[in-house]
MINUNU-236513 format. One record per residue (C-alpha): x, y, z; residue number from 1. Coordinates in Angstrom, 2 decimals. Example, Ala and Ser with C-alpha at 12.3 -4.5 7.8 and 13.67 -1.06 7.14 Angstrom:
2
(fipa (12.30,-4.50,7.80),1)
(fipa (13.67,-1.06,7.14),2)
***
This chain:
155
(fipa (98.92,77.98,60.35),1)
(fipa (102.19,78.89,59.60),2)
(fipa (103.64,80.93,56.84),3)
(fipa (107.44,81.46,55.77),4)
(fipa (108.96,84.80,56.32),5)
(fipa (108.51,87.22,53.20),6)
(fipa (111.73,88.92,51.93),7)
(fipa (112.07,92.61,52.95),8)
(fipa (110.67,95.45,50.80),9)
(fipa (113.49,96.93,48.42),10)
(fipa (114.51,100.46,48.49),11)
(fipa (114.00,101.45,52.05),12)
(fipa (117.68,102.36,52.52),13)
(fipa (118.19,99.72,55.05),14)
(fipa (118.84,96.74,52.42),15)
(fipa (120.10,93.68,54.35),16)
(fipa (120.53,90.27,52.82),17)
(fipa (119.78,88.64,55.99),18)
(fipa (116.65,90.48,56.61),19)
(fipa (113.43,88.73,57.22),20)
(fipa (110.06,90.39,57.31),21)
(fipa (107.42,88.66,59.12),22)
(fipa (103.85,88.02,57.57),23)
(fipa (100.84,89.67,58.82),24)
(fipa (98.37,87.36,60.96),25)
(fipa (94.98,88.90,61.97),26)
(fipa (93.97,86.11,64.56),27)
(fipa (94.05,88.71,67.52),28)
(fipa (91.97,91.47,66.08),29)
(fipa (89.58,88.99,64.63),30)
(fipa (89.56,87.52,68.05),31)
(fipa (88.67,90.80,69.71),32)
(fipa (85.94,91.38,66.99),33)
(fipa (84.46,88.10,67.59),34)
(fipa (84.38,88.84,71.37),35)
(fipa (82.59,92.26,71.08),36)
(fipa (79.99,90.49,68.72),37)
(fipa (79.52,87.87,71.43),38)
(fipa (79.36,90.69,74.17),39)
(fipa (76.59,92.40,72.19),40)
(fipa (74.85,88.94,72.00),41)
(fipa (74.60,89.13,75.86),42)
(fipa (72.56,92.55,75.68),43)
(fipa (69.25,90.80,76.71),44)
(fipa (71.00,89.30,79.76),45)
(fipa (73.28,92.08,80.71),46)
(fipa (71.96,95.64,79.83),47)
(fipa (75.59,97.31,79.95),48)
(fipa (77.12,94.82,77.63),49)
(fipa (77.01,97.43,74.96),50)
(fipa (79.90,99.57,76.42),51)
(fipa (82.48,96.67,76.69),52)
(fipa (81.55,95.39,73.27),53)
(fipa (81.98,98.64,72.03),54)
(fipa (85.47,99.14,73.53),55)
(fipa (86.40,95.55,72.43),56)
(fipa (85.06,96.49,68.66),57)
(fipa (87.08,99.39,68.52),58)
(fipa (90.43,97.97,69.66),59)
(fipa (89.85,95.06,67.59),60)
(fipa (89.55,97.43,64.49),61)
(fipa (92.56,99.40,65.63),62)
(fipa (94.61,96.33,65.66),63)
(fipa (93.33,95.02,62.23),64)
(fipa (94.24,98.42,60.73),65)
(fipa (97.73,98.09,62.60),66)
(fipa (98.01,94.53,61.05),67)
(fipa (97.41,95.86,57.68),68)
(fipa (99.83,98.52,57.95),69)
(fipa (102.67,97.75,60.17),70)
(fipa (105.45,95.10,59.37),71)
(fipa (108.37,93.67,61.98),72)
(fipa (111.60,93.05,59.91),73)
(fipa (114.60,91.38,61.21),74)
(fipa (117.73,92.98,60.11),75)
(fipa (121.54,92.06,60.71),76)
(fipa (121.30,94.74,63.75),77)
(fipa (118.21,95.07,65.23),78)
(fipa (114.50,94.51,64.75),79)
(fipa (112.89,97.21,62.66),80)
(fipa (109.20,98.12,62.61),81)
(fipa (107.95,99.91,59.33),82)
(fipa (105.04,101.13,58.00),83)
(fipa (105.17,100.52,54.17),84)
(fipa (108.74,101.11,53.27),85)
(fipa (109.35,103.76,56.17),86)
(fipa (111.13,102.50,59.19),87)
(fipa (109.30,103.89,62.10),88)
(fipa (111.39,102.48,65.04),89)
(fipa (114.56,100.48,65.32),90)
(fipa (115.22,98.12,68.53),91)
(fipa (119.28,97.15,68.32),92)
(fipa (119.82,93.60,69.51),93)
(fipa (122.78,94.59,71.57),94)
(fipa (120.30,96.40,73.61),95)
(fipa (117.79,93.55,74.26),96)
(fipa (118.01,92.09,78.10),97)
(fipa (115.34,89.44,77.17),98)
(fipa (112.22,88.31,75.14),99)
(fipa (108.95,86.13,75.71),100)
(fipa (105.93,85.09,73.58),101)
(fipa (103.36,84.94,76.18),102)
(fipa (100.91,81.94,75.65),103)
(fipa (102.89,79.95,73.21),104)
(fipa (99.94,77.43,72.26),105)
(fipa (97.93,80.64,71.40),106)
(fipa (100.32,83.43,70.98),107)
(fipa (98.84,86.56,71.80),108)
(fipa (101.34,89.13,73.23),109)
(fipa (105.17,89.40,72.58),110)
(fipa (107.24,91.04,75.34),111)
(fipa (110.82,92.09,75.16),112)
(fipa (112.83,94.23,77.41),113)
(fipa (115.84,96.58,76.29),114)
(fipa (118.05,98.19,78.74),115)
(fipa (116.18,101.44,78.93),116)
(fipa (112.57,100.16,78.03),117)
(fipa (110.01,97.19,78.16),118)
(fipa (107.51,96.55,75.20),119)
(fipa (104.62,94.39,74.99),120)
(fipa (102.92,94.09,71.56),121)
(fipa (99.91,92.41,70.24),122)
(fipa (100.89,89.42,68.11),123)
(fipa (99.79,90.68,64.77),124)
(fipa (102.41,88.67,62.80),125)
(fipa (103.43,84.90,62.34),126)
(fipa (104.18,83.83,65.95),127)
(fipa (106.34,80.92,64.77),128)
(fipa (108.45,82.81,62.26),129)
(fipa (109.03,85.41,65.30),130)
(fipa (110.07,82.75,67.67),131)
(fipa (112.28,81.33,65.17),132)
(fipa (113.96,84.47,64.11),133)
(fipa (114.33,85.37,67.88),134)
(fipa (115.92,82.24,68.97),135)
(fipa (118.53,82.73,65.96),136)
(fipa (119.50,86.03,66.34),137)
(fipa (118.95,86.38,70.20),138)
(fipa (119.59,82.93,71.76),139)
(fipa (118.08,82.57,75.33),140)
(fipa (120.66,83.46,78.16),141)
(fipa (122.09,80.14,79.61),142)
(fipa (120.80,79.10,82.93),143)
(fipa (123.15,79.72,85.94),144)
(fipa (124.91,76.22,86.76),145)
(fipa (124.17,74.81,90.38),146)
(fipa (126.77,74.37,92.32),147)
(fipa (128.90,71.14,92.05),148)
(fipa (128.55,70.12,95.53),149)
(fipa (126.89,71.83,98.38),150)
(fipa (128.72,72.54,101.47),151)
(fipa (128.10,70.36,104.43),152)
(fipa (125.24,71.12,106.85),153)
(fipa (126.23,72.19,110.30),154)
(fipa (124.13,70.45,113.01),155)
***
């Protein structure tokens, strides 16, 4: 299911006519909660199943809360992470080296690298809109051209 990006919230001091806010999607947290329930169902076969189920359930609840609170906004100069109308973190595009959405058919993780750090985020937002905005604002680097002709091989 694909949703169109929503307009940015007004009044946060970073008004930008080109800004796009990604809609939240709770598939990853709900998937973790589903795995936790399925793991509890294994309890008759595996007595220690409660501990992994508890860990997955807590992580799923945490990610569900983050899905409700956090937003990614593509502004003209960088990616903004906000909670409500408060910008928590800025990632300027000119510091980005590369990005990737892992498992594109079932997007679960979003990876991007800046000059000084690496970031790995769970997919808590619309993956299609994320990919479209990244391709629009940060086109992939061109692949290096192969040499026109290889030098002759020596016997």
